[in-house]
C-alpha positions in Angstrom: 1.9 4.9 3.4 0.5 8.0 1.6 3.2 10.3 -0.1 1.8 12.9 -2.6 -0.4 11.1 -4.9 1.1 7.7 -4.3 0.2 4.8 -1.7 3.2 2.5 -0.8 2.9 -1.1 0.7 5.5 -3.5 1.1 5.6 -7.3 1.4 7.2 -7.9 4.9 9.3 -10.7 6.4 6.4 -12.6 8.0 6.6 -16.2 7.1 5.4 -16.8 3.5 6.2 -19.7 1.1 7.0 -16.9 -1.6 7.1 -13.3 -2.1 5.3 -13.7 -5.5 1.9 -13.3 -3.7 -1.6 -13.3 -5.5 -1.7 -9.4 -5.0 1.7 -9.1 -6.9 0.6 -11.4 -9.6 -2.7 -9.6 -9.8 -1.1 -6.2 -10.2 1.1 -7.5 -13.0 -1.8 -8.9 -14.9 -4.2 -6.1 -14.2 -3.1 -2.8 -12.8 -6.4 -1.2 -12.0 -6.5 -1.0 -8.2 -9.0 0.1 -5.5 -8.0 0.5 -1.9 -10.9 1.0 0.6 -10.2 2.4 4.2 -13.2 2.5 6.7 -13.9 3.4 10.3 -16.4 1.8 12.4 -18.0 2.8 15.7 -21.1 1.6 17.4 -22.2 5.2 17.1 -23.2 5.2 13.5 -22.9 9.0 13.3 -19.2 8.6 13.4 -18.8 6.2 10.4 -16.6 7.0 7.4 -14.7 5.6 4.6 -12.4 6.5 1.8 -11.8 4.8 -1.5 -9.0 5.4 -3.6 -8.9 4.3 -7.2 -5.6 4.2 -9.3 -2.8 2.3 -11.2 -1.0 -0.2 -9.3 2.6 -1.2 -9.9 5.6 -2.9 -8.3 8.5 -0.5 -7.5 11.3 -2.0 -9.6 13.8 0.8 -9.6 16.3 0.5 -6.6 16.4 4.2 -5.7 12.6 4.4 -5.9 12.4 1.3 -3.9 14.8 2.5 -1.0 12.8 5.8 -0.9 9.6 4.2 -0.6 10.9 1.8 2.3 12.5 4.9 4.0 8.7 6.4 4.0 7.4 3.1 5.3 10.2 2.9 8.0 9.4 6.5 9.1 5.9 5.3 10.0 6.3 1.7 11.1 9.0 1.1 13.7 9.3 -2.6 12.7 10.5 -1.6 9.4 13.6 0.2 11.0 15.0 -2.7 12.4 14.0 -5.1 9.5 13.1 -3.5 6.3 10.7 -5.5 4.1 12.5 -7.8 1.9 9.8 -8.4 -0.6 8.2 -6.2 -3.4 7.2 -2.7 -2.7 3.7 -2.0 -4.2 2.5 1.4 -5.1 -1.0 2.8 -6.3 -0.8 5.9 -8.2 -3.9 7.7 -7.3 -6.4 8.8 -10.0 -9.5 9.5 -7.9 -10.7 9.8 -4.3 -14.1 9.1 -2.8 -15.3 9.4 0.6 -18.4 9.1 2.8 -19.7 11.1 4.8 
């Protein structure tokens, strides 16, 4: 979920052995992050991608976490009934790249 210059994601309630997933551990050990979103079509003239580079973090403050979950719930109906119980991850965007 994009909010201003920050992208939020949360570890949801799908079955896992732990909420301390590898991506959460990676953020703790190295906060440099990149997120790539692409669109594919058989018609290659319609292909595109966007890459975001930034600093990743877990959202630890209860108020900030609740605000991020509210943003996610506004977009994803599943989160309205069952808010994500795991960590909320954020990427503070430093640079955007895109093609075409």
